[in-house]
C-alpha positions in Angstrom: 142.3 0.0 -50.5 139.6 -2.0 -48.9 137.9 1.1 -47.6 137.8 2.9 -51.0 136.6 -0.2 -52.6 133.9 -0.6 -50.2 133.0 3.0 -50.7 133.1 2.6 -54.5 131.0 -0.5 -54.3 128.6 1.4 -52.1 128.4 4.2 -54.6 127.9 1.8 -57.4 125.4 0.0 -55.5 123.5 3.2 -54.7 123.7 4.4 -58.2 122.6 1.1 -59.5 119.8 1.0 -57.0 118.6 4.5 -58.1 118.7 3.5 -61.7 116.9 0.3 -61.0 114.3 2.2 -59.0 113.9 4.7 -61.8 113.4 1.9 -64.2 110.9 0.2 -61.9 109.0 3.4 -61.5 109.0 4.0 -65.2 107.7 0.5 -65.8 105.1 0.9 -63.1 103.9 4.2 -64.6 103.7 2.6 -68.0 101.8 -0.2 -66.5 99.4 2.2 -64.8 98.9 4.2 -67.9 98.1 1.0 -69.8 95.6 -0.1 -67.1 93.9 3.3 -67.1 93.5 3.2 -70.9 92.2 -0.2 -70.7 89.8 0.9 -67.9 88.7 3.9 -69.9 88.2 1.7 -72.9 86.2 -0.7 -70.8 84.1 2.1 -69.3 83.4 3.5 -72.7 82.6 0.1 -74.0 80.2 -0.5 -71.0 78.6 2.9 -71.5 78.1 2.1 -75.2 76.6 -1.2 -74.3 74.3 0.4 -71.6 73.3 3.1 -74.0 72.5 0.6 -76.6 70.5 -1.4 -74.0 68.6 1.8 -72.8 67.9 2.7 -76.5 66.6 -0.7 -77.2 64.5 -0.6 -74.0 63.2 2.9 -74.9 62.4 1.6 -78.4 60.5 -1.3 -76.9 58.7 0.9 -74.4 57.7 3.3 -77.2 56.5 0.4 -79.2 54.5 -0.9 -76.3 53.0 2.6 -75.7 52.1 2.9 -79.3 50.7 -0.6 -79.3 48.6 0.1 -76.2 47.4 3.4 -77.6 46.6 1.7 -80.9 44.7 -1.1 -79.0 42.8 1.5 -76.9 41.9 3.4 -80.0 40.8 0.3 -81.8 38.7 -0.8 -78.8 37.1 2.7 -78.5 36.5 2.6 -82.3 34.9 -0.8 -82.0 32.6 0.4 -79.1 31.7 3.4 -81.1 30.9 1.3 -84.2 28.8 -1.1 -82.0 26.9 1.9 -80.5 26.4 3.4 -83.9 25.2 0.1 -85.2 22.8 -0.2 -82.2 21.4 3.3 -82.7 21.1 2.5 -86.4 19.2 -0.7 -85.5 16.9 1.2 -83.1 16.3 3.9 -85.7 15.5 1.2 -88.2 13.1 -0.5 -85.8 11.4 2.8 -84.9 11.0 3.5 -88.6 9.5 0.1 -89.1 7.1 0.7 -86.1 6.1 4.1 -87.5 5.5 2.5 -90.8 3.3 -0.1 -89.2 1.4 2.5 -87.2 1.0 4.6 -90.2 -0.5 1.6 -92.0 -2.7 0.9 -89.0 -3.9 4.5 -88.9 -4.6 4.5 -92.6 -6.5 1.2 -92.1 -8.4 2.7 -89.2 -9.2 5.9 -91.1 -10.6 3.8 -94.0 -12.6 1.8 -91.4 -13.9 5.0 -89.8 -14.9 6.4 -93.1 -16.7 3.2 -94.0 -18.5 3.3 -90.6 -19.4 6.9 -91.1 -20.9 6.1 -94.5 -22.8 3.1 -92.9 -24.0 5.3 -90.0 -25.1 8.0 -92.4 -27.0 5.4 -94.4 -28.6 3.9 -91.2 -29.4 7.4 -89.9 -31.2 8.1 -93.1 -33.2 4.9 -92.9 -33.9 5.6 -89.2 -35.2 9.1 -90.0 -37.4 7.6 -92.7 -38.7 4.9 -90.3 -39.3 7.5 -87.6 -41.1 9.7 -90.0 -43.2 6.7 -91.1 -43.9 5.7 -87.5 -44.9 9.2 -86.6 -47.3 9.4 -89.5 -48.7 6.0 -88.5 -49.1 7.0 -84.8 -50.8 10.2 -85.8 -53.2 8.3 -88.0 -54.0 5.8 -85.2 -54.3 8.6 -82.7 -56.8 10.4 -84.9 -58.6 7.1 -85.5 -58.8 6.4 -81.7 -59.9 9.9 -80.9 -62.6 9.7 -83.4 -63.7 6.3 -82.1 -63.6 7.2 -78.4 -64.6 10.9 -78.7 -61.5 11.7 -76.4 -58.3 13.4 -77.1 -55.0 11.6 -76.4 -54.2 13.8 -73.4 -57.6 13.2 -71.9 -57.3 9.4 -72.4 -53.8 9.4 -70.9 -55.0 11.5 -67.9 -57.9 9.1 -67.2 -55.7 6.1 -67.5 -53.1 7.5 -65.1 -55.8 8.6 -62.6 -57.3 5.1 -62.7 -54.0 3.4 -62.2 -53.0 5.8 -59.4 -56.3 5.4 -57.6 -56.1 1.6 -57.9 -52.5 1.6 -56.7 -53.3 3.8 -53.7 -56.2 1.7 -52.8 -54.2 -1.5 -53.0 -51.3 0.0 -51.1 -53.6 1.4 -48.4 -55.3 -2.0 -47.9 -51.9 -3.7 -47.6 -50.6 -1.1 -45.2 -53.7 -1.4 -43.0 -53.4 -5.2 -43.1 -49.7 -5.1 -42.0 -50.3 -2.5 -39.4 -53.3 -4.4 -37.9 -51.3 -7.6 -37.7 -48.3 -6.0 -36.1 -50.4 -4.0 -33.7 -52.2 -7.1 -32.6 -49.0 -8.8 -31.7 -46.8 -6.0 -30.4 -49.1 -3.2 -29.1 -50.1 -4.9 -25.8 -46.6 -6.0 -24.9 -45.0 -2.7 -25.9 -47.5 -0.8 -23.7 -46.7 -3.1 -20.8 -43.0 -2.7 -21.1 -43.1 1.1 -21.5 -45.6 1.6 -18.6 -43.4 -0.6 -16.4 -40.3 1.3 -17.3 -42.0 4.6 -16.5 -43.3 3.4 -13.2 -40.0 2.0 -12.1 -38.0 5.1 -13.0 -38.5 8.6 -11.6 -36.4 11.4 -13.1 -35.7 15.0 -12.0 -37.3 17.9 -13.7 -34.8 20.3 -15.2 -34.6 23.9 -16.4 -32.8 25.1 -19.5 -29.8 27.4 -19.1 -28.8 29.6 -22.0 -26.9 32.1 -19.9 -25.3 32.3 -16.5 -26.0 35.1 -14.1 -23.4 36.1 -11.4 -24.7 38.2 -8.5 -22.6 41.2 -7.4 -22.5 42.7 -3.9 -23.0 46.2 -5.4 -23.2 48.0 -8.7 -19.8 49.5 -7.9 -18.3 46.1 -8.6 -19.4 46.5 -12.3 -16.8 49.3 -12.8 -14.1 47.2 -11.3 -15.0 44.3 -13.5 -14.9 46.5 -16.6 -11.6 48.1 -15.5 -9.7 51.0 -16.9 -10.6 51.4 -20.6 -12.2 47.9 -20.4 -9.0 46.0 -19.9 -10.4 43.7 -17.2 -13.5 42.7 -19.1 -11.5 42.0 -22.2 -9.1 39.9 -20.2 -12.0 37.9 -18.7 -13.5 37.3 -22.2 -10.2 36.4 -23.7 -9.2 34.0 -20.9 -12.5 32.2 -20.6 -13.7 32.5 -24.2 -17.2 33.9 -23.4 -19.1 37.2 -23.7 -19.6 39.2 -20.5 -22.8 41.3 -20.6 -22.9 44.2 -18.2 -26.1 46.2 -18.5 -28.6 48.0 -16.3 -29.6 44.8 -14.4 -29.0 45.8 -10.8 -26.2 43.9 -8.9 -25.8 41.2 -11.6 -23.7 40.5 -14.7 -24.6 38.0 -17.4 -22.2 35.4 -18.9 -23.1 34.4 -22.4 -21.3 31.7 -24.4 -21.9 28.9 -26.9 -19.8 26.4 -25.0 -21.4 25.6 -21.6 -18.1 24.3 -20.1 -16.4 27.7 -20.8 -19.5 29.5 -19.5 -19.2 27.5 -16.2 -15.5 28.2 -16.0 -16.2 31.9 -16.4 -18.9 31.8 -13.8 -16.7 30.2 -11.2 -13.8 32.5 -12.0 -16.0 35.6 -11.8 -17.5 34.6 -8.5 -14.0 34.1 -7.1 -12.9 37.5 -8.4 -15.9 39.2 -6.9 -15.4 37.5 -3.6 -11.7 38.3 -3.5 -12.1 41.9 -4.7 -8.8 41.9 -6.6 -9.6 42.3 -10.3 -6.8 42.9 -12.7 -5.5 41.0 -15.8 -2.8 38.9 -14.1 -5.2 37.9 -11.3 -7.9 37.1 -13.9 -5.6 34.7 -15.8 -4.7 33.0 -12.5 -8.3 32.6 -11.3 -9.5 31.4 -14.7 -6.7 28.8 -14.8 -7.7 27.5 -11.3 -11.4 27.5 -12.4 -10.5 25.4 -15.4 -8.8 22.8 -13.2 -11.9 22.8 -10.9 -14.3 22.2 -13.8 -12.1 19.5 -15.3 -12.1 17.8 -11.9 -15.9 18.2 -11.7 -16.3 16.7 -15.2 -14.1 13.7 -14.3 -16.1 13.1 -11.0 -19.4 13.5 -12.8 -18.4 10.9 -15.5 -17.2 8.5 -12.9 -20.3 8.9 -10.8 -22.5 8.3 -13.9 -20.8 5.1 -14.8 -20.9 4.0 -11.1 -24.7 4.8 -10.9 -25.5 2.9 -14.1 -23.2 0.0 -13.1 -21.1 -0.2 -16.2 -17.3 -0.7 -16.1 -14.3 -0.9 -18.4 -15.2 2.4 -20.2 -12.2 4.3 -21.7 -11.2 7.3 -19.5 -11.7 9.7 -22.4 -15.3 8.5 -22.8 -15.8 8.9 -19.1 -14.5 12.5 -19.4 -16.9 13.2 -22.3 -19.8 11.7 -20.3 -19.0 14.1 -17.4 -18.9 17.0 -19.9 -22.6 16.3 -20.7 -23.3 17.7 -17.2 -23.0 21.2 -18.8 -25.1 20.5 -21.9 -28.9 20.9 -22.2 -31.4 20.2 -24.9 -34.8 21.8 -24.8 -34.1 22.5 -21.1 -33.2 18.8 -20.4 -29.8 18.2 -18.9 -28.0 15.7 -21.3 -26.2 13.8 -18.5 -29.4 13.3 -16.6 -31.2 12.4 -19.8 -28.4 9.8 -20.6 -28.8 8.3 -17.1 -32.6 8.1 -17.7 -32.1 6.4 -21.0 -29.6 3.9 -19.5 -32.1 3.0 -16.6 -35.0 2.7 -19.0 -33.0 0.5 -21.4 -32.0 -1.7 -18.4 -35.7 -2.1 -17.3 -36.9 -2.9 -20.8 -34.0 -5.2 -21.5 -34.9 -7.2 -18.4 -38.5 -7.5 -19.7 -37.6 -8.7 -23.2 -34.7 -10.9 -22.0 -31.6 -9.3 -23.6 -28.2 -8.3 -22.0 -29.1 -5.7 -19.3 -25.5 -4.4 -18.9 -25.1 -3.9 -22.6 -28.4 -2.1 -22.8 -27.5 0.3 -20.0 -24.1 0.9 -21.5 -25.7 1.8 -24.9 -28.2 4.0 -23.2 -25.6 5.9 -21.2 -23.4 6.5 -24.3 -26.1 7.2 -26.9 -25.7 11.1 -26.7 -21.9 11.0 -26.3 -21.5 13.1 -29.5 -23.3 16.0 -27.9 -20.2 16.6 -25.7 -18.2 17.7 -28.8 -20.9 18.4 -31.5 -20.1 22.1 -31.3 -16.5 21.4 -32.2 -16.8 18.6 -34.8 -18.9 18.6 -38.0 -21.7 16.2 -38.3 -24.8 15.0 -36.3 -24.3 14.0 -32.7 -25.3 10.4 -33.4 -22.6 10.0 -36.0 -20.0 11.8 -33.9 -20.9 9.7 -30.9 -20.6 6.4 -32.9 -17.2 7.5 -34.2 -16.0 8.3 -30.7 -17.3 5.0 -29.3 -15.6 3.0 -32.1 -12.3 5.0 -31.6 -12.2 4.1 -27.9 -12.9 0.4 -28.3 -16.7 0.0 -27.8 -18.3 -3.0 -29.4 -20.0 -2.9 -32.8 -23.4 -3.4 -31.2 -22.9 -0.3 -29.0 -21.6 1.7 -31.9 -24.6 0.8 -34.1 -27.1 1.6 -31.3 -25.6 5.0 -30.9 -25.6 5.7 -34.6 -29.2 4.5 -35.2 -30.9 6.1 -32.2 -32.2 9.0 -34.5 -32.8 6.9 -37.6 -29.7 8.2 -39.3 -28.9 4.5 -39.7 -31.6 1.9 -40.0 -31.7 0.0 -36.7 -30.8 -3.7 -37.3 -30.6 -5.0 -33.8 -33.0 -5.2 -30.8 -30.5 -3.1 -28.8 -30.7 -0.3 -31.3 -34.5 -0.2 -31.2 -34.4 -0.4 -27.4 -32.2 2.7 -27.2 -34.3 4.5 -29.7 -37.5 3.8 -27.7 -35.8 4.8 -24.4 -34.5 8.0 -25.8 -37.9 9.0 -27.1 -39.5 8.1 -23.8 -37.1 10.1 -21.8 -37.5 13.2 -24.0 -41.3 12.9 -24.4 -42.3 12.4 -20.8 -44.2 15.4 -19.2 -41.9 18.0 -17.7 -38.7 16.6 -19.3 -38.3 19.4 -21.8 -39.5 22.9 -22.3 -39.1 25.5 -25.0 -39.8 29.2 -25.6 -43.4 30.2 -26.0 -42.8 31.6 -29.5 -41.2 28.4 -30.7 -44.0 26.4 -29.1 -46.8 28.4 -30.8 -44.9 28.3 -34.1 -44.5 24.5 -33.9 -48.3 24.1 -33.3 -49.0 26.4 -36.3 -46.7 24.4 -38.5 -48.3 21.2 -37.5 -51.8 22.5 -38.4 -50.5 24.0 -41.7 -48.9 20.7 -42.7 -52.1 18.7 -41.8 -54.4 21.0 -43.9 -52.0 21.0 -46.9 -53.4 17.6 -48.2 -56.3 17.2 -50.5 -59.5 16.0 -48.8 -58.6 17.4 -45.4 -61.4 19.6 -43.9 -59.7 20.7 -40.6 -56.7 19.9 -38.5 -56.0 20.5 -34.7 -52.8 20.2 -32.7 -53.5 18.8 -29.3 -51.6 17.3 -26.3 -49.1 20.2 -26.4 -48.1 19.3 -29.9 -47.7 15.6 -29.3 -50.7 14.7 -31.5 -52.6 16.2 -34.4 -56.2 15.3 -35.3 -57.0 15.5 -39.0 -60.6 15.6 -40.1 -61.1 14.4 -43.7 -64.1 14.5 -46.0 -65.9 11.1 -46.2 -67.0 11.9 -49.8 -63.4 12.5 -51.0 -61.4 10.1 -48.9 -61.9 6.4 -48.4 -61.0 4.4 -45.3 -58.0 3.0 -47.0 -56.9 6.4 -48.3 -57.1 7.8 -44.8 -54.1 5.5 -43.8 -52.1 6.9 -46.8 -52.9 10.5 -45.7 -51.8 9.8 -42.1 -48.5 8.3 -43.4 -47.9 11.2 -45.8 -48.5 13.8 -43.1 -46.1 12.0 -40.7 -43.4 11.9 -43.4 -43.9 15.6 -44.2 -43.6 16.5 -40.5 -40.4 14.5 -40.2 -38.9 16.2 -43.3 -39.9 19.8 -42.5 -39.9 20.1 -38.7 -37.6 19.7 -35.7 -39.3 18.5 -32.5 -38.5 16.4 -29.3 -40.0 13.0 -29.0 -42.7 11.9 -31.5 -45.9 13.2 -32.8 -49.0 11.1 -33.3 -51.0 11.7 -36.5 -54.7 10.8 -36.1 -56.8 10.9 -39.2 -60.5 10.8 -38.6 -63.1 10.0 -41.3 -66.8 9.7 -40.5 -70.1 9.6 -42.3 -73.1 11.3 -40.8 -76.6 10.3 -41.9 -79.3 12.8 -40.9 -83.1 12.1 -41.2 -86.1 14.0 -40.1 -89.3 12.5 -38.8 -92.4 14.6 -39.6 
């Protein structure tokens, strides 16, 4: 009984527990279903809210975009309106300016037309006055010609001749007076200084070189110098820049060239080639290059020796090189380097006599022909070239002026310039300093006599003292004493304008009156 009851109770308990569990599961499922629905409703509600929020944000963003686009458009429209207004303002201003210019042009046109009318009126009056004046002058001319029994041309000619004769007479008297005064004061002292300078300096006599001659051991060497098809002689001429003349002269070739330095280089090179016996283009270039170096060294040494002999220091190395290059230049047969040394010594002697700076005088004398070192390469006279070079390389203004003025291309304004001028003339004019070809010498004498006889009143003219002086004989009946001075000056000017000559030429005009009587 107790066991069955227990079993029954157990069954009831199990059944009741299952039912209760079922009820509990049912309620839990219902609860879960309700929660899911609520959750779904909540999610839907949140989604709707978020969608509403996004829609509102999108609407706001769209409104902002539209507002910004509208603002940008309005700003651009305002800028465009301002630009259009500015352009319209400028156009209006230009139009106003054009209107004003148009008015000004119209006013100027009216003014010009008025001036043209005034000028036409004045021109008419001027023509009438000119016509009246011409008639009046003609009447007076006729009256004067009738009164003087001379035509107007004859009267004018007589008046001009009288004035010209009087002017020449007065000028000649003044010139003679000035020259006499200057001569009295300076002639004696100048002669003393020049004679002293000549006595104290002794220079070498030189010979002009226009070509260089190279001696050959035999005529067979000429063929080797020419080479096959002339290649050797062409190589020598190209390397040295000279012309090589091979003619019938026995055992000699002639080197001809405008540049004396290149001619010397060619001479040295050719002598070495002849002594060596190997003559071919490669050897020629090597020997010419070595000869160039030897000549450059010789030029430097000659320039340094010249500055040492004169006793001047602090000269730019380039000027020293140019001085040495003068060793290979000649003028009328006179070596330019020796001539420059002569001028330097003469300047020093004369500077000591008149009391100016001796060192400066020697320096100017040594450098006065500096331009001749490069005058075959640079345009211009050697005096101007030398002055430019001296200025370029730091010489003083006094030295530069003395160089530029030593041939009267600049008017000498210092005592130093006059001193260099005198020393240069003295060095070139002394006996034996220069020589020239016979034909040129004879032609120069003929030109001197031709110029002397080309003046009115000259009876005869003779060139004497190897062309250093001309004596002009004038008619005493046609030329007065005063006019003789004028003729001498005119002849000197004409010689300077038409001729080239070394040193200076003295023009001596002689006028004499001879009275002859016979005793019977």
